[in-house]
Phi, psi and omega in degrees: 000136179278151185280134181296141180265122185272158180292338180287327178292318173302319177297313183295323173296321180291322181294323183290317195247334182082002181286166178291150179309308183299318177298320182292315183298317173303316178290333179286317181299318179295336181243022177062031183076008185281114179294324180286322177298316183295319172299320172295320179291321178297318183294312184298308178306316188294319180299316178298326172288320180300320174296323180295321182291347187303334189279346186276143190288130178238096188243359172267182176141202178204167181253115181274153190220132174231128185251120172242184180287341185229003177197161169237128172255133175242131179226134178264126174236130180244156179220181179268335178230149174305324181308306186295328175306332184273355182284135175304321181300308182294318179298324174296315176304314181297314184281338175287320184294318178295322183298314180294317184287332178284321181284323183256342178052055184287154189286332186224162174298319176308322179284329176298306187296334180281347185280156196257142173215131181052036172081011170229155180281158178304316183292326172288332175289319184296309182293329178293322180281332166301309180300320182292309192272324181091016175241149176294142173218150179217144165273106196267316181201162174211166176218139174236118176256119181264149177273133174287154182305136175076359188250209189210166184214148179212160178224169181202127165244141181255095192062236179242354198269333184229134171232138178230135169237139177222149183237129179250136172288326178208151188122150188276179184289327177297319181286330178291324182285321178295320180290321174302319182286322177303310183297327181296320183279324189258343178047054178293157178260330179224163180292306183216180184298322184294337182278348189286135178296142183298329183286329181298305189299318184287329173290320177289325183301313189291330172297309180306308184303314184298319183294318184286327183290319176299321172301321174291319175297319184289319179298321183289324172299328184272000177090007181276156185284132172293144180289153176299154177305312184299323172297317176302310182299320178292328172303308189293319183295313182298322171288328166296321180297321183292322180297306181300321179300314192293326183257012177240136179308308182290338184273339180290155168286140179282127196292339178276340177212088183292356184284335180228150177288157180299325177295330167295320175298313177303316184291325183294324189268349183066039182255157173216132186271118177274329177168163180213158176230140171228126183236131178233129179299130181074007184290122173092357180265136182262118174286140172295126182264130181239141174258104182298326184286322181291317180299317178304316183294321179295322185289327178281345178282325177299000000 
């Protein structure tokens, strides 16, 4: 005959592990009321549950930030719902990840997840929180921006969903802060035209050439005289220049003064950008779209 499990035992195990009441009761029943064995069972079961939840889309979350004297670390940590983002445990996970990234400067995400905090690796801490809360969570990516010698560094958080860090070779703290806010708003991908990858330009050139060819075809269909080849080439080059301006920090119009570009602002202030990082929660993650009405209809038919 099995030993009855008391409410006090369930509460003690729950306080110890953070697991749900029902899970605690089941673990105690399975281990004959042994608290240590029940806690270990919950930990093992929790890891298994965390692995199963790993396929679920986690596109909400927050940007954790850690600031040091010579660098700023940004880490994107994701969950499934905005509600979880507001929880202290999830925020602690994000901030712990940022502190580890700043302290150790790992080369890869795998190396970051293997680092220890409070006696557990970051990956173990993530899995334990997945098991406790019941949502998939991921430490998705991180960036560490270092301050150059004689330069300055600044960061900006827009709520918890956009984080920016920027390093200046020259220029004061106010300029760095203004540029960090600009990057948050305008999302440049590169510092300047020279930094734009060749494959990015090649891919955009194909798109632009196709657009211009379609425009020429439409004009011909309307009975208009086709433009000379040299004019068409200039049109393509002009569209490419505009594209590069839009994706580069120096080419963009400064958000606080659209009459000047960031490049002109830097020249006026004697500033030069060493590098920057911008992380936005869920950027590039394809969220699963659900049709609630269709789900209800299907359920009623079933």
